[in-house]
N, C-alpha and C positions, 0 to 999 in steps of 0.2 A: 740601068733600068729607066724606062720612060717616066717623065714627070706625071704626077697625078695618080700613078698606080702604086699602091702600097704593097710591100711584100706579103705574101700569104704564109703564115707560119705553118710548118709541117706538123707540128705537135704543140699542144697547149703548154704554156709555161708550167714549171714545176709547182709554183705557188697556186695556180689555178687547179691543177690536178689534186693537190693536197686539200684544197678547200671543198672540192666536189665530193671526195670520198671521206666519209666520216666513219670512225670505228663504231661498231654496234654498241648500244648501251650495255652497261655492266649487267643489268638485270636480264637482258635478252641472252647474253653470253652464259650467265649462270643457269638459265633455264635450258639452254642447249646442252650445257655440260651435265645437268641433272638428267636429262632425257638419255644422253649417251651412256652415262654410267648405269642407269637402269637397264638399258638395252644390253650393255656388255655383261652385266651380272647374269642376266638371263642367258645370253649367248655362251658365256663360259660354263654355266651350269649344264646347259645342253651338251656342249662339247665334252665336258668331263664325264657325263653319264654315257654318252655315245662311245667315248674311248674305253670306258670300263666294260660296257657291253661287248664292244669289238674284241677287247682283250679276253674276256670270258669265252666268247665264241671261238676265238683263235686257239686258246688253250684247250677248250673242250673238244674241238674238232681238229686236232693237230694232224692226224693222219689224212684227213680229207684235204686240208689246206696244203699239205706237202705234196699230194698227188696233183694239185693244180699246177705246180711248177714242172714244166715240161723237161728241161734239162736235168739230168741226174745230179749234177754238182749243185744246183740251186735248191734241191729238195731239203738238204740238211740245213741250209741257210735261211730259208724262207720264213720260218717261225721267229728266229731271233731278229731278222730284219724288220718284220712287221711289229714285233714287240718293242724294238728300239724306237721305231717311228711313233708308236702310240705313247711310249714313255716320254718322248720329246714333246709331243703335243700336251700331255698332262702336266709335265714340268713347266712348260711355258704358260699354260693357263694359270697355274699357281703363281708364277712370277708376275704375270700381267695383273692378277688380282692384287698382289702385294704392291706393285707400282701404282695402280689406280688408287688403292687405299691411301698410299703415301701422299699422292698429289691431290686427291679430292678431299680426304678427311683431315689429314695432318697438316700439310702445307697450304692447302686451299689455293693451289695454283694450277689446277687441272686445265689443260688447254685442249679444247675440242678439235683443233686442227690435226691432232695426232690420231684420230679415229682409225685411219687406214692401218697404222702400225698395230693398234690394239686388235683390229680385225684379222689381219694376216699373220700376226705373230705366231700363233699355234701351228699353222701350216708351214711357215718358214722353219720353225724349230723341228718339226717332224722330218723335213728334208735334210736339215743340217745334222740331225741325229743319225740319219741314214749315211750321210757322207762321213761323219766321224767314225761310225761303226765300220764302214768299208775301209777307211784308212788304218784303223787299228787291226781289223781282221786280216787285211792284206799285208800287214807288217811294214807299211810305209811309215807309220808313227807308232810310238809306244808310250805307255804311261806307267808310272811306278806301281807295281803290285797288280797290274791288270794284264792278263795274257789272253788274247782272243785267238791267237794263231794255233794253239795246241788242239789236238783232237779231243773230243768229248768222250770221257769214259762212260761205259754203260751205266745207266742209273743216275747220271749227273745232268740229264737234260733240264730238270727243274732249276738247277743252279745256274745253268746257262741262260735260261729264260729270265730268271730274276736279275741276273747280272745285266742282261740286255735292257730290261725295263729300267733298272737303276741308272745305267749309262745314259739312256735316252732322257730320263727325267733330269739328270744333272745337266745335260746339254741344253734342254729346254729352259731350265731354271736359271742357268748362267750363260745365256745366249750371247751377251756382250763379250764375256771373257772367251768364249769358244770362237767367236769371230776373230778376236785378237790373236788367239792361238793359231787359227788357220792362216791368218795373214803372216805371222812369224814363220810358220812352217813353209808357206809358199815362198817367202823370201829366202829361206834357207835352201829349199830344194831347187829353186829356179834362179839362184844367184848367178850373176855373170859379172866377171871382173872387167871393168872398163879399162881398156888399154889406152895409154896416152900416145 
């Protein structure tokens, strides 16, 4: 390097970056947390009410909804599928309220950076409930005491709908355990033995 020219650093030193960026004051973070919790209480209340209204509409207009399904094989499944998804959403709303209460009220360690998870959780649970229902219904997986592969006897449609709602709610409420179960199932189904 020629004399008199000092090297230009490509990035500031770590110490300089650390001093430039200061964490927000605790009061500002608590105010952000308070606003988020208020928003999510409203958001979850609306989602829960909309889910209940959609469930009532679905069950009240079952024949109309079944006619929407073009393929014949889908007509018998469409109501339990939607019911399972709505159950997953409702179960996750209850789970999220419980988690939020635990972190905001009891432990007082609510972190506003998790807002995306709180926001998307009910929709993730709805899709996950659909996947679990499809796996159980298709016979890929089974659970003790639960049989979704058998044909529905006449007059038992209500029992099927309540079972689908309950399954979805369980999936939504225990979403972490369900993800772990799906990972274990995936490893079992798609296991390959490495040959040396």
